[in-house]
C-alpha positions as semicolon CSV with decimal commas, in nm:
position;residue;x (nm);y (nm);z (nm)
1;M;9,416;6,234;-17,129
2;S;9,260;5,885;-17,097
3;R;9,523;5,604;-17,155
4;P;9,422;5,361;-17,424
5;R;9,250;5,007;-17,329
6;T;9,363;4,806;-17,595
7;V;9,635;4,593;-17,649
8;P;9,880;4,715;-17,882
9;G;9,957;4,519;-18,205
10;V;10,330;4,506;-18,133
11;V;10,236;4,299;-17,767
12;W;10,042;4,034;-17,966
13;L;10,341;3,998;-18,176
14;I;10,551;3,964;-17,856
15;V;10,316;3,702;-17,719
16;L;10,362;3,520;-18,053
17;L;10,749;3,556;-18,037
18;H;10,776;3,445;-17,686
19;L;10,561;3,123;-17,785
20;A;10,812;3,066;-18,095
21;V;11,125;3,057;-17,874
22;M;10,945;2,794;-17,624
23;L;10,869;2,605;-17,935
24;A;11,207;2,602;-18,061
25;Q;11,370;2,527;-17,761
26;T;11,211;2,185;-17,719
27;A;11,424;2,104;-17,982
28;V;11,737;2,258;-17,869
29;F;11,759;2,092;-17,551
30;P;11,717;1,719;-17,565
31;N;11,427;1,555;-17,346
32;V;11,525;1,509;-17,019
33;R;11,764;1,809;-16,992
34;S;11,557;2,037;-16,816
35;P;11,554;2,007;-16,402
36;D;11,399;1,701;-16,282
37;E;11,213;1,651;-16,625
38;R;11,238;1,249;-16,634
39;Q;11,079;1,269;-16,285
40;H;10,790;1,501;-16,409
41;V;10,701;1,316;-16,717
42;D;10,699;0,971;-16,519
43;L;10,462;1,109;-16,243
44;V;10,220;1,233;-16,540
45;L;10,223;0,924;-16,698
46;Q;10,172;0,739;-16,360
47;V;9,848;0,945;-16,275
48;R;9,719;0,884;-16,637
49;Q;9,761;0,498;-16,592
50;G;9,570;0,528;-16,234
51;D;9,939;0,395;-16,054
52;A;9,971;0,757;-15,891
53;W;9,639;0,816;-15,860
54;P;9,504;0,852;-15,540
55;W;9,834;1,049;-15,440
56;P;10,125;0,830;-15,334
57;G;10,266;0,888;-15,000
58;P;10,630;0,996;-14,937
59;G;10,888;0,725;-15,017
60;T;10,623;0,497;-15,213
61;A;10,655;0,608;-15,569
62;F;10,928;0,507;-15,782
63;V;11,033;0,598;-16,142
64;T;10,932;0,374;-16,394
65;Q;11,116;0,194;-16,667
66;G;10,883;0,309;-16,955
67;V;10,976;0,671;-16,945
68;T;11,324;0,586;-17,026
69;A;11,206;0,566;-17,394
70;G;11,179;0,948;-17,421
71;G;11,547;1,027;-17,411
72;F;11,875;0,945;-17,553
73;I;12,102;1,132;-17,290
74;G;12,151;1,083;-16,917
75;A;11,908;1,303;-16,679
76;D;12,214;1,378;-16,435
77;S;12,462;1,630;-16,449
78;L;12,683;1,583;-16,763
79;D;13,086;1,522;-16,775
80;G;13,142;1,745;-17,072
81;P;13,030;1,812;-17,406
82;Q;12,822;1,532;-17,548
83;H;12,884;1,602;-17,946
84;L;12,521;1,476;-17,996
85;A;12,597;1,523;-18,366
86;D;12,847;1,192;-18,371
87;R;12,583;0,984;-18,235
88;D;12,444;0,691;-18,475
89;D;12,253;0,510;-18,208
90;V;11,928;0,715;-18,219
91;P;11,651;0,528;-18,423
92;P;11,467;0,705;-18,689
93;R;11,171;0,908;-18,611
94;G;10,885;0,734;-18,591
95;E;11,045;0,408;-18,486
96;R;11,182;0,528;-18,129
97;P;11,047;0,298;-17,854
98;S;10,734;0,331;-17,677
99;Y;10,616;0,341;-17,293
100;L;10,539;-0,019;-17,288
101;A;10,840;-0,120;-17,537
102;A;11,061;0,024;-17,262
103;G;10,916;-0,156;-16,961
104;G;10,604;0,013;-16,886
105;S;10,540;0,039;-16,526
106;A;10,810;-0,175;-16,396
107;T;11,041;0,019;-16,142
108;L;11,340;0,138;-16,264
109;T;11,668;0,073;-16,087
110;A;12,031;0,226;-16,063
111;P;12,336;0,131;-15,870
112;G;12,307;0,271;-15,518
113;P;12,573;0,420;-15,292
114;D;12,663;0,058;-15,229
115;G;12,690;-0,052;-15,574
116;A;12,412;-0,267;-15,551
117;E;12,098;-0,190;-15,795
118;A;11,829;-0,008;-15,626
119;P;11,482;0,146;-15,701
120;V;11,474;0,493;-15,806
121;F;11,236;0,711;-15,601
122;N;11,029;0,948;-15,756
123;Q;11,050;1,234;-15,507
124;L;10,810;1,474;-15,682
125;V;10,520;1,316;-15,481
126;Q;10,618;1,572;-15,205
127;H;10,423;1,848;-15,429
128;P;10,072;1,883;-15,477
129;P;9,891;1,679;-15,777
130;L;9,705;1,972;-15,960
131;Y;10,018;1,992;-16,259
132;Y;10,011;1,619;-16,259
133;L;9,618;1,569;-16,319
134;L;9,632;1,848;-16,573
135;G;9,925;1,683;-16,753
136;A;9,738;1,322;-16,736
137;G;9,438;1,476;-16,905
138;V;9,661;1,606;-17,191
139;V;9,831;1,242;-17,244
140;G;9,473;1,108;-17,264
141;L;9,412;1,328;-17,583
142;V;9,685;1,070;-17,758
143;P;9,480;0,746;-17,846
144;G;9,715;0,439;-17,740
145;W;9,977;0,657;-17,603
146;Q;10,145;0,396;-17,418
147;D;10,231;0,195;-17,794
148;A;10,319;0,557;-17,952
149;P;10,672;0,680;-17,957
150;L;10,727;0,827;-17,597
151;D;10,934;1,125;-17,732
152;Q;10,657;1,234;-17,930
153;V;10,412;1,231;-17,646
154;W;10,721;1,391;-17,443
155;L;10,692;1,677;-17,715
156;L;10,301;1,686;-17,654
157;L;10,363;1,765;-17,300
158;R;10,645;2,023;-17,383
159;W;10,428;2,193;-17,611
160;W;10,123;2,194;-17,344
161;N;10,391;2,358;-17,106
162;A;10,449;2,620;-17,355
163;L;10,110;2,693;-17,388
164;L;10,081;2,752;-16,986
165;A;10,321;3,031;-17,036
166;L;10,188;3,198;-17,355
167;P;10,019;3,457;-17,172
168;L;10,311;3,564;-16,933
169;P;10,389;3,888;-17,151
170;L;10,031;3,994;-17,164
171;L;10,048;3,974;-16,774
172;L;10,363;4,174;-16,762
173;F;10,204;4,418;-17,018
174;A;9,874;4,443;-16,817
175;T;10,045;4,516;-16,484
176;A;10,264;4,768;-16,609
177;R;9,973;4,958;-16,767
178;R;9,793;4,892;-16,440
179;L;10,041;5,058;-16,244
180;R;10,049;5,347;-16,518
181;L;10,360;5,325;-16,623
182;P;10,467;5,577;-16,913
183;E;10,449;5,464;-17,255
184;P;10,604;5,254;-17,379
185;L;10,750;5,097;-17,076
186;P;10,437;4,848;-17,070
187;V;10,573;4,723;-17,427
188;A;10,924;4,647;-17,255
189;A;10,765;4,466;-16,999
190;A;10,618;4,230;-17,233
191;L;10,952;4,178;-17,383
192;A;11,125;4,146;-17,067
193;P;11,053;3,751;-17,043
194;L;11,270;3,687;-17,341
195;A;11,537;3,838;-17,165
196;V;11,548;3,563;-16,949
197;P;11,675;3,253;-17,121
198;E;11,660;3,008;-16,846
199;L;11,284;3,105;-16,826
200;T;11,209;3,044;-17,204
201;H;11,400;2,710;-17,162
202;L;11,166;2,601;-16,842
203;E;10,863;2,695;-17,023
204;S;10,953;2,449;-17,341
205;A;11,018;2,175;-17,058
206;V;10,779;1,935;-16,871
207;N;10,804;2,110;-16,502
208;N;10,539;2,208;-16,245
209;D;10,711;2,526;-16,224
210;N;10,549;2,648;-16,539
211;L;10,186;2,621;-16,401
212;L;10,295;2,800;-16,088
213;V;10,496;3,103;-16,247
214;V;10,174;3,184;-16,455
215;L;9,953;3,160;-16,176
216;G;10,183;3,383;-15,971
217;A;10,192;3,624;-16,272
218;C;9,826;3,638;-16,241
219;A;9,853;3,674;-15,895
220;T;10,101;3,995;-15,936
221;L;9,855;4,160;-16,168
222;L;9,563;4,109;-15,921
223;V;9,772;4,237;-15,630
224;A;9,850;4,581;-15,837
225;R;9,467;4,646;-15,911
226;V;9,440;4,598;-15,515
227;L;9,728;4,842;-15,440
228;T;9,558;5,088;-15,682
229;G;9,227;5,117;-15,552
230;D;9,032;4,778;-15,662
231;L;8,891;4,652;-15,328
232;G;8,609;4,446;-15,520
233;R;8,476;4,113;-15,472
234;R;8,546;4,022;-15,820
235;T;8,917;4,070;-15,794
236;A;8,917;3,914;-15,416
237;L;8,760;3,611;-15,581
238;L;8,995;3,589;-15,877
239;L;9,283;3,633;-15,625
240;G;9,139;3,334;-15,385
241;L;9,095;3,139;-15,692
242;V;9,429;3,214;-15,799
243;S;9,607;3,144;-15,488
244;S;9,410;2,795;-15,389
245;L;9,511;2,654;-15,751
246;A;9,874;2,785;-15,696
247;L;9,888;2,625;-15,330
248;L;9,735;2,298;-15,532
249;T;10,070;2,308;-15,750
250;K;10,366;2,393;-15,539
251;G;10,480;2,450;-15,173
252;F;10,617;2,799;-15,265
253;A;10,261;2,914;-15,307
254;L;10,271;2,926;-14,926
255;M;10,421;3,285;-14,937
256;F;10,072;3,392;-15,107
257;P;9,858;3,442;-14,800
258;A;10,114;3,674;-14,635
259;W;10,180;3,882;-14,965
260;I;9,781;3,929;-15,040
261;L;9,729;4,036;-14,668
262;L;10,006;4,298;-14,709
263;A;9,866;4,426;-15,044
264;Y;9,530;4,472;-14,875
265;V;9,673;4,627;-14,563
266;V;9,871;4,884;-14,766
267;A;9,539;4,958;-14,985
268;A;9,323;4,976;-14,675
269;W;9,601;5,239;-14,519
270;R;9,639;5,450;-14,821
271;Y;9,281;5,491;-14,910
272;R;9,179;5,486;-14,519
273;G;9,012;5,853;-14,550
274;R;8,741;5,738;-14,790
275;P;8,412;5,616;-14,675
276;G;8,392;5,235;-14,638
277;Q;8,723;5,166;-14,775
278;L;8,832;4,971;-14,431
279;R;8,535;4,755;-14,438
280;S;8,548;4,686;-14,840
281;A;8,929;4,598;-14,764
282;A;8,804;4,361;-14,477
283;A;8,542;4,241;-14,657
284;S;8,724;4,120;-14,962
285;L;9,019;3,962;-14,790
286;L;8,748;3,730;-14,616
287;V;8,680;3,638;-14,953
288;V;9,010;3,573;-15,070
289;A;9,082;3,366;-14,752
290;V;8,756;3,167;-14,809
291;V;8,823;3,064;-15,170
292;T;9,178;2,971;-15,072
293;V;9,082;2,728;-14,849
294;P;9,066;2,429;-15,085
295;G;9,452;2,495;-15,138
296;I;9,534;2,532;-14,781
297;A;9,351;2,230;-14,692
298;W;9,623;2,012;-14,889
299;W;9,909;2,171;-14,667
300;V;9,657;2,084;-14,355
301;R;9,609;1,741;-14,476
302;N;10,031;1,687;-14,499
303;V;10,056;1,825;-14,141
304;V;9,782;1,582;-14,037
305;V;9,872;1,252;-14,235
306;H;10,260;1,297;-14,253
307;G;10,322;1,529;-13,946
308;M;10,510;1,803;-14,162
309;L;10,396;2,055;-14,397
310;Q;10,611;1,916;-14,692
311;P;10,714;1,562;-14,662
312;H;11,028;1,449;-14,802
313;G;10,936;1,275;-15,132
314;T;11,209;0,976;-15,112
315;H;11,130;0,924;-14,734
316;A;10,790;0,706;-14,593
317;T;10,938;0,868;-14,237
318;P;11,102;1,205;-14,215
319;P;11,480;1,200;-14,246
320;D;11,691;1,315;-13,961
321;L;11,791;1,667;-14,031
322;A;11,947;1,754;-13,711
323;P;12,229;2,024;-13,743
324;V;12,552;1,849;-13,705
325;Y;12,767;2,131;-13,888
326;G;12,759;2,532;-13,808
327;W;12,844;2,828;-14,010
328;S;13,254;2,787;-13,861
329;D;13,221;2,454;-14,085
330;G;13,217;2,618;-14,415
331;G;12,904;2,860;-14,386
332;L;13,076;3,134;-14,584
333;T;13,144;2,880;-14,873
334;W;12,768;2,818;-14,849
335;L;12,670;3,129;-14,866
336;G;12,876;3,243;-15,143
337;R;12,755;2,927;-15,359
338;F;12,412;3,005;-15,266
339;A;12,439;3,376;-15,436
340;E;12,636;3,274;-15,707
341;R;12,382;2,980;-15,802
342;M;12,084;3,203;-15,743
343;V;12,185;3,459;-16,004
344;T;12,335;3,228;-16,253
345;L;12,043;2,984;-16,253
346;F;11,791;3,247;-16,237
347;F;11,892;3,397;-16,577
348;V;12,065;3,077;-16,734
349;Q;12,142;2,716;-16,654
350;D;12,476;2,531;-16,612
351;H;12,360;2,209;-16,782
352;A;12,715;2,029;-16,692
353;A;12,730;2,161;-16,347
354;A;13,065;2,298;-16,417
355;R;13,009;2,633;-16,267
356;A;13,232;2,784;-16,566
357;H;13,247;3,131;-16,620
358;D;13,179;3,129;-16,964
359;A;12,946;3,379;-17,194
360;S;12,593;3,302;-17,053
361;W;12,776;3,339;-16,700
362;W;12,854;3,706;-16,733
363;A;12,558;3,773;-16,948
364;A;12,370;3,665;-16,633
365;R;12,573;3,928;-16,461
366;V;12,498;4,230;-16,687
367;A;12,134;4,128;-16,648
368;L;12,158;4,137;-16,297
369;V;12,336;4,475;-16,294
370;L;12,050;4,621;-16,479
371;V;11,785;4,485;-16,270
372;V;11,926;4,607;-15,963
373;A;11,962;4,965;-16,125
374;G;11,606;4,962;-16,235
375;I;11,484;4,848;-15,904
376;A;11,726;5,136;-15,698
377;A;11,612;5,395;-15,958
378;A;11,252;5,313;-15,894
379;L;11,269;5,284;-15,511
380;A;11,491;5,620;-15,516
381;R;11,265;5,840;-15,756
382;R;10,939;5,671;-15,705
383;P;10,746;5,670;-16,025
384;I;10,529;5,426;-15,847
385;P;10,479;5,457;-15,470
386;R;10,758;5,279;-15,281
387;L;10,518;5,098;-15,084
388;D;10,364;4,953;-15,403
389;A;10,686;4,851;-15,539
390;L;10,809;4,687;-15,200
391;V;10,469;4,483;-15,221
392;L;10,525;4,363;-15,561
393;L;10,890;4,271;-15,482
394;F;10,772;4,110;-15,175
395;P;10,764;3,764;-15,349
396;V;11,148;3,749;-15,438
397;P;11,295;3,755;-15,118
398;A;11,025;3,586;-14,943
399;L;11,110;3,284;-15,195
400;A;11,474;3,335;-15,151
401;A;11,413;3,300;-14,783
402;I;11,244;2,973;-14,806
403;V;11,505;2,864;-15,075
404;A;11,775;2,930;-14,827
405;R;11,617;2,777;-14,538
406;G;11,601;2,446;-14,718
407;S;11,953;2,502;-14,845
408;W;12,099;2,540;-14,529
409;E;11,901;2,259;-14,365
410;Q;12,089;2,033;-14,585
411;F;12,419;2,213;-14,541
412;A;12,361;2,164;-14,125
413;A;12,254;1,815;-14,182
414;F;12,469;1,650;-14,422
415;H;12,725;1,959;-14,538
416;D;12,613;1,959;-14,872
417;V;12,701;2,326;-14,989
418;G;12,502;2,341;-15,309
419;A;12,147;2,161;-15,236
420;A;11,848;2,307;-15,368
421;Q;12,003;2,647;-15,518
422;Q;11,793;2,707;-15,796
423;G;11,739;3,044;-15,929
424;R;11,408;2,935;-16,100
425;Y;11,258;2,917;-15,781
426;L;11,228;3,301;-15,790
427;Y;10,998;3,295;-16,087
428;T;10,697;3,311;-15,906
429;G;10,749;3,673;-15,828
430;L;10,918;3,734;-16,151
431;V;10,649;3,975;-16,301
432;G;10,678;4,179;-15,960
433;L;11,050;4,166;-16,001
434;L;11,069;4,274;-16,392
435;V;10,796;4,558;-16,379
436;V;10,957;4,722;-16,089
437;A;11,312;4,727;-16,220
438;L;11,110;4,871;-16,569
439;A;10,960;5,149;-16,373
440;G;11,297;5,286;-16,288
441;A;11,338;5,353;-16,665
442;A;11,041;5,606;-16,612
443;V;11,267;5,862;-16,475
444;L;11,451;5,871;-16,810
445;R;11,370;6,187;-17,050
446;P;11,080;6,076;-17,321
447;A;11,314;6,053;-17,583
448;W;11,527;5,805;-17,387
449;R;11,259;5,646;-17,252
450;R;11,104;5,535;-17,592
451;A;11,402;5,347;-17,664
452;V;11,391;5,092;-17,383
453;P;11,187;4,853;-17,546
454;A;11,427;4,817;-17,814
455;A;11,697;4,821;-17,553
456;V;11,532;4,513;-17,381
457;L;11,509;4,360;-17,709
458;V;11,865;4,392;-17,777
459;L;11,944;4,280;-17,423
460;A;11,723;3,957;-17,488
461;G;11,922;3,896;-17,818
462;G;12,238;3,883;-17,648
463;M;12,131;3,684;-17,337
464;H;11,996;3,422;-17,606
465;A;12,311;3,437;-17,829
466;A;12,547;3,365;-17,519
467;Y;12,329;3,110;-17,393
468;Q;12,267;2,910;-17,704
469;Y;12,647;2,930;-17,768
470;D;12,706;2,722;-17,463
471;V;12,434;2,518;-17,498
472;W;12,486;2,384;-17,863
473;R;12,851;2,358;-17,780
474;L;12,754;2,141;-17,484
475;Y;12,510;1,907;-17,660
476;W;12,517;1,913;-18,046
477;W;12,877;2,076;-18,152
478;P;13,058;1,751;-18,339
479;A;13,391;1,673;-18,166
480;D;13,610;1,776;-18,495
481;D;13,543;2,105;-18,499
482;G;13,614;2,188;-18,863
483;P;13,403;2,290;-19,190
484;G;13,056;2,153;-19,187
485;A;13,029;2,144;-18,784
486;L;12,752;2,369;-18,788
487;G;12,568;2,220;-19,072
488;R;12,610;1,862;-18,909
489;A;12,472;1,976;-18,571
490;L;12,181;2,130;-18,711
491;A;12,109;1,813;-18,917
492;A;12,149;1,622;-18,584
493;V;11,891;1,844;-18,408
494;G;11,652;1,764;-18,730
495;H;11,690;1,409;-18,665
496;W;11,642;1,387;-18,308
497;Y;11,330;1,599;-18,349
498;P;11,009;1,373;-18,276
499;L;10,836;1,558;-18,567
500;P;10,915;1,587;-18,910
501;A;11,206;1,860;-18,976
502;A;10,948;2,058;-19,176
503;V;10,759;2,141;-18,859
504;L;11,054;2,255;-18,669
505;G;11,186;2,478;-18,976
506;A;10,816;2,620;-18,991
507;V;10,845;2,727;-18,622
508;V;11,180;2,875;-18,671
509;A;11,111;3,078;-18,967
510;A;10,776;3,182;-18,798
511;G;11,012;3,294;-18,488
512;A;11,246;3,479;-18,739
513;A;10,964;3,663;-18,876
514;L;10,787;3,762;-18,570
515;A;11,123;3,873;-18,435
516;A;11,185;4,080;-18,745
517;A;10,852;4,252;-18,700
518;V;10,902;4,317;-18,334
519;A;11,233;4,478;-18,395
520;V;11,088;4,696;-18,665
521;S;10,793;4,812;-18,437
522;V;11,015;4,902;-18,150
523;A;11,298;5,035;-18,378
524;R;11,019;5,298;-18,527
525;A;10,890;5,394;-18,195
526;A;11,253;5,422;-18,058
527;V;11,298;5,719;-18,343
528;G;10,932;5,861;-18,348
529;P;10,792;6,107;-18,192
530;P;10,832;6,105;-17,792
531;P;10,550;5,951;-17,582
532;D;10,276;6,183;-17,425
533;D;10,388;6,278;-17,091
534;A;10,004;6,333;-17,023
535;A;10,027;5,933;-17,009
536;R;10,253;5,939;-16,705
537;R;10,117;5,773;-16,379
538;P;10,017;6,120;-16,180
539;R;9,916;5,967;-15,890
540;A;9,881;5,606;-15,697
541;D;9,505;5,640;-15,612
542;A;9,445;5,750;-15,964
543;D;9,125;5,625;-16,150
544;P;9,045;5,327;-15,878
545;V;8,815;5,095;-15,915
546;P;8,541;5,137;-15,660
547;A;8,472;4,884;-15,434
548;A;8,181;4,626;-15,499
């Protein structure tokens, strides 16, 4: 029995629900309250003005005063609940300061270690410029943006980031279907991003991770095609293009060449008995390499110009990172902190840096257990070939190793036990991780398997409930936790929102309707007839796409 080629209606509903969640979270999280968001917006605006193009060298870019007009809360770690519902100093909508009114391109200063005022570096010039060039183009759509309330320009950039992330459920669905996971697991894969609240929060903020994540998702789908027999030139061309764009976005994409090589080696070995397959694999890999050259060229330029692969954004000359501390000086503490933070900050975000074992912290552990159990089942029972699963999982340990190396470097030089420990850095490998974890559910009996999408949706609801409880308590809840506190918190969110509250209300209403529609659909599927076992993935090499 052939598998359906069209995308089910419920998947399109999930895509729209994903968008509604992202757009709603632009209101829940005040501006600047995503990792480095102020610096990302600042660099986009500097590129738009021509102040950061040509691209500045390390240690030569500073945050501008104008970007402070976009937020009414600190950008650094918080010292406790903010009680924003009690604030009365936020101007009415439409009367908030513009970029020029807040100081424009003048350099922002802050007290340094010695107490004296010092310029605030924008360290993000260590990254390639693609994301910021695209963002500058979006800002250019606003006539006279420099004189417009900057919180509205900021919201536009947040909406653009949400649109960047829009296809993620579709890419997960397509990857699961390409790997021939039995129905309805591809639908469950489309739902999976909703079960990672920090992901939807990041997608609703201004951050270059969003472009890299969607490019990583595209690359994962293409790698899945290679693993299942597609050694054609078109796939190779697309894989090279995606890799080049990723390399022009962020340094984590430097693991792409090794990942892609591994995929082609596995595919060539698997189909070695077919005439011409080895030659096709080699020719396609050459196409990938040639098309990836523009992305690689940026990093070669860094080595030639700056003497290192990725310069330090705040130092014109590389800082001294010679090891001073070793494992005996607290290495075990560093490792424990690293493991804890990579898990917590993958699923949720500790906005106060309090490392509290609150509701969202525990929810992250529940999600981790489910993901690990799914991967273990997939590797043990092999609903997809074990080599395919390992190739799809490769980005996560590769990225974790890159992060661990950078974090340990800071520990060894400065005894910083918590530097660069962000679980979001693993999101480039998110699609492979989630698809392999869900593949573990293929071993379930059909009657149980058809309930997996509903289970993922319930998990997503629980994860968001725990996360949103912590977030609303941290940001919006008034100090006097009495009758009417929720209403005051909701009113504060509506007042702070850059557009009329009716816009936010429409987004929330649409999200609720979409959530209900998705819930009804997956619930009906859970109690309906079992999926046709003929749709199970019969073999790794079934229905291969011939080489071009």
